[in-house]
DRENDO-1510 file (C-alpha; in Angstrom, 1 decimal, always signed):
<recs>
REC; n; res; u; v; w
REC; 1; MET; +0.0; +0.0; +0.0 .
REC; 2; THR; +1.3; +3.5; -0.9 .
REC; 3; GLY; +0.9; +6.6; +1.2 .
REC; 4; LYS; -1.7; +7.9; -1.2 .
REC; 5; GLU; -3.7; +4.6; -1.0 .
REC; 6; LEU; -3.5; +4.6; +2.8 .
REC; 7; LEU; -4.7; +8.2; +2.9 .
REC; 8; LYS; -7.6; +7.6; +0.5 .
REC; 9; LYS; -8.7; +4.6; +2.6 .
REC; 10; ALA; -8.7; +6.6; +5.7 .
REC; 11; LYS; -10.4; +9.7; +4.2 .
REC; 12; ASP; -13.1; +7.4; +2.7 .
REC; 13; GLY; -14.0; +6.6; +6.3 .
REC; 14; LYS; -12.6; +3.1; +6.2 .
REC; 15; THR; -10.6; +1.7; +9.1 .
REC; 16; ILE; -6.8; +1.5; +8.9 .
REC; 17; TYR; -4.7; -0.5; +11.4 .
REC; 18; GLY; -1.2; +0.1; +12.7 .
REC; 19; THR; +1.1; -0.2; +15.7 .
REC; 20; ALA; +4.2; +1.5; +17.1 .
REC; 21; ILE; +7.5; -0.2; +16.2 .
REC; 22; LEU; +10.4; +0.3; +18.6 .
REC; 23; SER; +12.7; -2.6; +17.5 .
REC; 24; THR; +15.3; -1.7; +14.9 .
REC; 25; SER; +16.1; -5.4; +14.2 .
REC; 26; PRO; +16.3; -6.2; +10.5 .
REC; 27; ASN; +14.5; -9.4; +11.3 .
REC; 28; TRP; +11.4; -7.5; +12.5 .
REC; 29; PRO; +9.8; -6.0; +9.4 .
REC; 30; THR; +8.8; -9.3; +7.8 .
REC; 31; VAL; +7.3; -10.4; +11.1 .
REC; 32; VAL; +5.4; -7.2; +11.3 .
REC; 33; LYS; +4.2; -7.5; +7.7 .
REC; 34; GLY; +2.7; -10.9; +8.6 .
REC; 35; THR; +0.4; -9.4; +11.2 .
REC; 36; GLY; -1.9; -7.9; +8.5 .
REC; 37; ILE; -1.6; -4.3; +9.6 .
REC; 38; ASP; -1.7; -1.4; +7.1 .
REC; 39; PHE; +1.0; +0.9; +8.4 .
REC; 40; VAL; +3.8; +1.3; +11.0 .
REC; 41; PHE; +4.3; +4.1; +13.5 .
REC; 42; LEU; +7.9; +5.0; +14.1 .
REC; 43; ASP; +8.4; +7.4; +17.1 .
REC; 44; THR; +11.4; +9.7; +17.2 .
REC; 45; GLU; +9.9; +11.9; +19.9 .
REC; 46; HIS; +10.4; +9.4; +22.7 .
REC; 47; ILE; +12.5; +6.6; +21.2 .
REC; 48; PRO; +16.3; +7.0; +20.6 .
REC; 49; ILE; +16.5; +6.2; +16.8 .
REC; 50; ASP; +19.2; +8.0; +14.8 .
REC; 51; ARG; +18.6; +9.5; +11.4 .
REC; 52; THR; +20.4; +6.7; +9.5 .
REC; 53; THR; +18.6; +3.9; +11.3 .
REC; 54; LEU; +15.3; +5.6; +10.9 .
REC; 55; SER; +15.9; +5.9; +7.1 .
REC; 56; GLU; +16.7; +2.3; +6.8 .
REC; 57; MET; +13.5; +1.3; +8.7 .
REC; 58; CYS; +11.4; +3.6; +6.6 .
REC; 59; HIS; +12.7; +2.2; +3.3 .
REC; 60; ILE; +12.3; -1.4; +4.4 .
REC; 61; TYR; +8.7; -1.0; +5.7 .
REC; 62; ASP; +7.8; +1.1; +2.6 .
REC; 63; ALA; +9.2; -1.7; +0.3 .
REC; 64; LEU; +7.0; -4.2; +2.2 .
REC; 65; GLY; +3.9; -2.1; +1.5 .
REC; 66; LEU; +3.6; -0.8; +5.1 .
REC; 67; PRO; +3.8; +3.0; +4.9 .
REC; 68; PRO; +6.1; +4.3; +7.6 .
REC; 69; ILE; +4.5; +7.1; +9.7 .
REC; 70; VAL; +7.1; +9.0; +11.7 .
REC; 71; ARG; +6.4; +11.1; +14.7 .
REC; 72; ILE; +9.1; +13.8; +14.7 .
REC; 73; PRO; +10.7; +15.1; +17.9 .
REC; 74; SER; +8.9; +18.5; +17.8 .
REC; 75; PRO; +6.4; +20.2; +15.5 .
REC; 76; ASP; +9.4; +21.7; +13.5 .
REC; 77; PRO; +9.0; +21.8; +9.7 .
REC; 78; PHE; +12.8; +21.1; +9.4 .
REC; 79; GLU; +12.4; +17.8; +11.4 .
REC; 80; ALA; +9.5; +16.9; +9.1 .
REC; 81; CYS; +11.6; +17.5; +6.0 .
REC; 82; LYS; +14.4; +15.4; +7.5 .
REC; 83; ALA; +12.1; +12.5; +8.1 .
REC; 84; LEU; +10.5; +12.7; +4.6 .
REC; 85; ASP; +14.0; +12.9; +3.0 .
REC; 86; GLY; +14.8; +9.7; +4.9 .
REC; 87; GLY; +11.9; +7.8; +3.5 .
REC; 88; ALA; +8.9; +8.5; +5.7 .
REC; 89; VAL; +5.6; +8.5; +4.0 .
REC; 90; GLY; +3.7; +10.3; +6.8 .
REC; 91; ILE; +4.6; +12.8; +9.5 .
REC; 92; ILE; +3.0; +13.1; +12.9 .
REC; 93; GLY; +3.5; +16.5; +14.5 .
REC; 94; PRO; +3.5; +16.1; +18.3 .
REC; 95; TYR; +1.8; +18.3; +20.9 .
REC; 96; ILE; +0.2; +20.7; +18.4 .
REC; 97; GLU; -1.7; +23.6; +20.0 .
REC; 98; SER; -2.1; +26.2; +17.3 .
REC; 99; ALA; -3.1; +26.6; +13.6 .
REC; 100; GLU; +0.3; +28.3; +12.9 .
REC; 101; GLN; +2.1; +25.1; +13.9 .
REC; 102; VAL; -0.1; +23.1; +11.5 .
REC; 103; ARG; +0.5; +25.5; +8.6 .
REC; 104; ALA; +4.2; +25.2; +9.0 .
REC; 105; LEU; +4.0; +21.4; +8.8 .
REC; 106; VAL; +1.8; +21.7; +5.7 .
REC; 107; GLY; +4.6; +23.7; +4.1 .
REC; 108; ALA; +7.0; +20.9; +4.9 .
REC; 109; THR; +4.9; +18.0; +3.8 .
REC; 110; LYS; +2.6; +19.3; +1.0 .
REC; 111; LEU; +4.7; +22.1; -0.6 .
REC; 112; ARG; +8.2; +20.7; -0.7 .
REC; 113; PRO; +10.6; +21.8; -2.0 .
REC; 114; LEU; +9.3; +25.4; -1.6 .
REC; 115; LYS; +11.2; +27.3; +1.1 .
REC; 116; GLY; +11.8; +30.8; +2.4 .
REC; 117; GLU; +9.7; +33.8; +1.4 .
REC; 118; ARG; +8.0; +32.0; -1.5 .
REC; 119; LEU; +6.7; +29.3; +0.9 .
REC; 120; HIS; +5.6; +31.8; +3.5 .
REC; 121; ALA; +3.7; +33.8; +0.9 .
REC; 122; VAL; +1.8; +30.7; -0.2 .
REC; 123; LEU; +1.1; +29.6; +3.4 .
REC; 124; GLU; -0.2; +33.0; +4.3 .
REC; 125; ASN; -2.4; +33.2; +1.2 .
REC; 126; ARG; -0.5; +36.2; -0.2 .
REC; 127; GLU; +0.3; +34.1; -3.3 .
REC; 128; ALA; -1.5; +31.4; -5.1 .
REC; 129; LEU; +0.0; +28.4; -6.7 .
REC; 130; GLU; -0.8; +28.1; -10.4 .
REC; 131; GLY; +0.1; +26.2; -13.5 .
REC; 132; LYS; +3.0; +23.9; -13.7 .
REC; 133; LEU; +4.3; +24.6; -10.2 .
REC; 134; LYS; +1.0; +23.7; -8.6 .
REC; 135; GLU; +0.8; +20.5; -10.6 .
REC; 136; TYR; +4.4; +19.6; -9.9 .
REC; 137; LEU; +4.0; +20.1; -6.1 .
REC; 138; GLU; +0.8; +18.1; -6.0 .
REC; 139; ASN; +2.4; +15.2; -7.8 .
REC; 140; ARG; +5.6; +15.3; -5.9 .
REC; 141; ASN; +3.9; +15.3; -2.5 .
REC; 142; ALA; +0.9; +13.1; -3.4 .
REC; 143; ASP; +2.1; +10.3; -1.1 .
REC; 144; ASN; +2.9; +12.5; +1.9 .
REC; 145; ILE; +0.5; +12.3; +4.9 .
REC; 146; LEU; +0.3; +15.0; +7.5 .
REC; 147; ILE; -1.1; +13.9; +10.9 .
REC; 148; ILE; -1.0; +15.9; +14.1 .
REC; 149; ASN; -1.2; +14.9; +17.8 .
REC; 150; ILE; -4.0; +16.6; +19.8 .
REC; 151; GLU; -3.0; +16.0; +23.4 .
REC; 152; SER; -3.7; +19.0; +25.6 .
REC; 153; VAL; -6.4; +21.3; +26.9 .
REC; 154; PRO; -5.1; +24.3; +24.9 .
REC; 155; ALA; -5.2; +22.1; +21.7 .
REC; 156; MET; -8.8; +21.3; +22.4 .
REC; 157; LYS; -9.6; +25.0; +22.9 .
REC; 158; ASN; -8.0; +25.8; +19.5 .
REC; 159; LEU; -9.3; +22.8; +17.7 .
REC; 160; ASP; -11.7; +24.5; +15.3 .
REC; 161; GLU; -8.9; +26.8; +14.0 .
REC; 162; ILE; -6.5; +23.9; +13.9 .
REC; 163; LEU; -8.8; +21.7; +11.8 .
REC; 164; ALA; -9.5; +24.6; +9.4 .
REC; 165; VAL; -6.0; +24.5; +8.1 .
REC; 166; SER; -5.9; +23.1; +4.5 .
REC; 167; GLY; -3.5; +20.2; +4.0 .
REC; 168; LEU; -4.1; +18.5; +7.3 .
REC; 169; ASP; -5.0; +14.8; +6.8 .
REC; 170; ALA; -5.7; +13.3; +10.2 .
REC; 171; VAL; -5.5; +13.6; +13.9 .
REC; 172; ILE; -4.1; +11.2; +16.5 .
REC; 173; ILE; -5.2; +11.8; +20.0 .
REC; 174; GLY; -2.5; +11.3; +22.6 .
REC; 175; PRO; -4.5; +9.9; +25.6 .
REC; 176; HIS; -1.7; +9.9; +28.1 .
REC; 177; ASP; -0.6; +13.5; +27.6 .
REC; 178; LEU; -4.2; +14.7; +27.2 .
REC; 179; SER; -5.3; +13.0; +30.5 .
REC; 180; CYS; -2.4; +14.6; +32.3 .
REC; 181; SER; -3.2; +18.0; +30.8 .
REC; 182; MET; -6.8; +17.6; +32.0 .
REC; 183; GLY; -5.5; +16.7; +35.5 .
REC; 184; LEU; -6.8; +13.1; +35.1 .
REC; 185; PRO; -3.6; +11.1; +34.6 .
REC; 186; GLU; -4.2; +7.8; +32.9 .
REC; 187; GLN; -7.9; +7.9; +33.9 .
REC; 188; TYR; -9.0; +6.7; +30.4 .
REC; 189; HIS; -12.4; +5.6; +31.6 .
REC; 190; ASN; -13.2; +8.8; +33.5 .
REC; 191; PRO; -16.4; +10.3; +32.2 .
REC; 192; ASP; -14.8; +13.8; +31.7 .
REC; 193; PHE; -11.9; +12.3; +29.8 .
REC; 194; GLU; -14.2; +10.2; +27.6 .
REC; 195; ALA; -16.4; +13.3; +26.9 .
REC; 196; ALA; -13.3; +15.2; +25.8 .
REC; 197; LEU; -12.2; +12.4; +23.5 .
REC; 198; GLN; -15.7; +12.1; +22.0 .
REC; 199; SER; -15.7; +15.9; +21.3 .
REC; 200; ILE; -12.4; +15.7; +19.5 .
REC; 201; VAL; -13.5; +12.6; +17.5 .
REC; 202; THR; -16.8; +14.2; +16.5 .
REC; 203; LYS; -15.2; +17.5; +15.3 .
REC; 204; VAL; -12.4; +15.8; +13.4 .
REC; 205; ARG; -14.8; +13.5; +11.5 .
REC; 206; ALA; -17.1; +16.3; +10.8 .
REC; 207; LYS; -14.3; +18.0; +8.9 .
REC; 208; GLY; -13.8; +14.8; +6.8 .
REC; 209; LEU; -10.5; +13.9; +8.4 .
REC; 210; ALA; -9.4; +10.6; +9.8 .
REC; 211; VAL; -8.9; +10.3; +13.5 .
REC; 212; GLY; -7.3; +7.8; +15.9 .
REC; 213; VAL; -6.3; +7.3; +19.5 .
REC; 214; HIS; -3.0; +5.6; +20.5 .
REC; 215; PHE; -4.0; +3.2; +23.3 .
REC; 216; SER; -1.8; +0.4; +24.7 .
REC; 217; GLU; -4.6; -1.2; +26.8 .
REC; 218; THR; -6.8; -4.1; +25.7 .
REC; 219; PRO; -8.3; -4.3; +22.2 .
REC; 220; ALA; -11.7; -3.7; +23.8 .
REC; 221; LEU; -10.8; -0.1; +24.3 .
REC; 222; GLN; -9.9; +0.3; +20.6 .
REC; 223; VAL; -13.3; -1.3; +19.7 .
REC; 224; ARG; -15.1; +1.0; +22.0 .
REC; 225; TRP; -13.7; +4.1; +20.3 .
REC; 226; ALA; -13.9; +2.6; +16.8 .
REC; 227; LYS; -17.7; +2.4; +17.4 .
REC; 228; ALA; -17.6; +6.1; +18.5 .
REC; 229; GLY; -16.1; +7.2; +15.2 .
REC; 230; VAL; -12.3; +6.5; +15.4 .
REC; 231; ASN; -11.1; +5.0; +12.1 .
REC; 232; ILE; -7.3; +4.9; +12.7 .
REC; 233; ILE; -6.5; +2.0; +15.0 .
REC; 234; MET; -3.0; +2.7; +16.2 .
REC; 235; HIS; -2.8; -0.1; +18.7 .
REC; 236; SER; +0.0; -0.4; +21.3 .
REC; 237; SER; +3.6; -1.2; +20.4 .
REC; 238; ASP; +5.8; -4.1; +19.8 .
REC; 239; ILE; +7.5; -3.7; +23.2 .
REC; 240; ALA; +4.2; -3.3; +25.1 .
REC; 241; ILE; +2.7; -6.3; +23.4 .
REC; 242; PHE; +5.8; -8.4; +24.1 .
REC; 243; SER; +5.8; -7.4; +27.7 .
REC; 244; GLN; +2.1; -8.1; +28.2 .
REC; 245; ALA; +2.2; -11.4; +26.5 .
REC; 246; LEU; +5.3; -12.6; +28.3 .
REC; 247; GLN; +3.9; -11.6; +31.7 .
REC; 248; ARG; +0.7; -13.5; +30.9 .
REC; 249; ASP; +2.5; -16.6; +29.8 .
REC; 250; ILE; +4.9; -16.6; +32.8 .
REC; 251; ALA; +2.0; -16.2; +35.1 .
REC; 252; GLU; +0.3; -19.1; +33.5 .
REC; 253; ILE; +3.4; -21.3; +33.8 .
REC; 254; ARG; +3.7; -20.3; +37.5 .
REC; 255; ARG; +0.1; -21.3; +38.2 .
REC; 256; ALA; +0.6; -24.6; +36.4 .
REC; 257; LEU; +3.8; -25.5; +38.1 .
REC; 258; GLY; +3.4; -23.8; +41.4 .
REC; 259; GLU; +6.2; -21.5; +42.7 .
REC; 260; GLU; +8.3; -24.5; +43.9 .
REC; 261; GLY; +8.2; -26.2; +40.5 .
REC; 262; PHE; +9.0; -22.9; +38.7 .
REC; 263; GLU; +12.0; -22.3; +40.9 .
REC; 264; THR; +13.2; -25.8; +40.3 .
REC; 265; MET; +13.0; -25.2; +36.5 .
REC; 266; LYS; +15.1; -22.0; +36.9 .
REC; 267; ARG; +17.8; -23.9; +38.8 .
REC; 268; LEU; +18.0; -26.5; +36.2 .
REC; 269; HIS; +18.1; -23.9; +33.4 .
REC; 270; ILE; +15.0; -25.4; +31.8 .
</recs>
């Protein structure tokens, strides 16, 4: 699947599926491909991945038909350009709180390689793109996807202005940061938090944009919000799923063997 195909599927209201990938192992991409997801989320905001490694990961996943969506360290258009130059298909701008931040990222993702005064003139509607240049930029950037994180109270207050920016494709809600900004840390089932999420989802979908929430809890939580209008299922991460599955399996082994039997196995290196 190309970025353009992924974007069309999401904008048509269909559900797309992805997960966060932290492992940089070259053995990992084919395993991820076999899960049946549509895209991968590579996070450089919180995960220490250097530019060369990120580029290698992007090219491998893209070649496998899994568009790599990269969250950049900050909502900086230069960071967006670096990720796209390295092979990213989509960009996620973290902790967006203003329309100005979105416009800057639109310039980096939808109007490349325009820069400087010419770019600012277009973004500020002081100049219109016409003719061959307009066609060239549309074709060159057709696969580029722009997603933003909405994850704070100020972002919610400015949401109407943020969503009015032309060139934005989708919103991913950051539940952890949003819950903290609301003074409800990790209270994902709190009625006030759920009301806030529903308000964001409703506004985003009303604008014809795709929307998702990045949860690492049980699939039931994803299903609950999919039924409420979410159509980007960005579920958990490789490391979280590994940890949860191993804890579950070890607990099952302990129950089956009893603690004494488990300790005997460890001593015998079984």
